[in-house]
C-alpha positions in Angstrom: 56.8 14.8 -48.8 56.0 18.2 -50.4 54.6 21.3 -48.8 51.6 22.8 -50.5 49.7 22.9 -52.7 49.7 26.5 -53.7 47.5 27.4 -56.7 49.7 29.4 -59.1 47.2 29.6 -62.1 43.5 29.0 -62.6 42.5 29.8 -66.2 41.7 28.3 -69.6 39.7 25.7 -67.7 42.7 24.4 -65.8 44.2 24.8 -62.3 48.0 24.5 -61.8 49.1 23.7 -58.3 52.7 23.8 -57.0 54.1 21.7 -54.3 57.4 22.2 -52.4 58.2 25.5 -54.1 58.1 24.0 -57.6 59.4 20.6 -56.7 56.2 19.1 -58.1 53.0 20.3 -59.9 49.5 19.1 -60.5 47.7 20.3 -63.6 43.9 19.7 -63.3 41.3 20.1 -66.0 38.4 21.8 -64.2 35.6 20.4 -66.4 36.0 16.8 -65.2 38.8 16.8 -62.6 41.2 14.9 -64.7 44.8 15.7 -63.7 48.5 14.9 -64.2 51.2 15.1 -61.5 54.8 16.1 -62.3 57.8 15.6 -60.1 61.6 15.3 -60.5 62.8 15.8 -64.1 59.2 16.0 -65.4 58.6 18.9 -63.0 61.8 20.6 -64.1 60.7 20.3 -67.8 57.2 21.5 -67.1 58.5 24.5 -65.2 60.8 25.4 -68.1 57.9 25.0 -70.6 55.6 27.1 -68.4 58.1 29.9 -68.0 58.8 29.9 -71.8 55.0 30.2 -72.4 54.8 33.0 -69.9 57.6 34.9 -71.6 56.2 34.4 -75.1 54.7 37.4 -76.9 51.4 35.5 -77.0 51.7 34.2 -73.5 48.0 33.7 -72.9 47.6 31.4 -76.0 50.9 29.7 -75.3 49.9 28.9 -71.7 46.5 27.5 -72.9 48.2 25.4 -75.6 50.7 24.0 -73.0 47.9 23.0 -70.6 45.9 21.4 -73.4 48.9 19.4 -74.6 48.8 17.3 -71.4 45.2 16.2 -72.0 46.2 12.8 -73.3 48.1 11.9 -70.1 45.6 13.2 -67.6 43.7 10.6 -65.5 40.3 11.0 -64.0 39.9 10.9 -60.2 39.0 7.5 -58.7 
């Protein structure tokens, strides 16, 4: 399926893993292991949002806010 994962960020209480050179991503909340998986158009949109956060003048805060915004769609491990 996808190669990886490669961890591209681990901060703000989250870990962001990339698969297949950005074809898919998993965002995991480290406190409880809840995560969300992005692929296809969702991965494309997440990548664009992540890059925009990184280029923002307040990139650290923007990245944290981006990660936290996905809290409602994260699922706990089985």
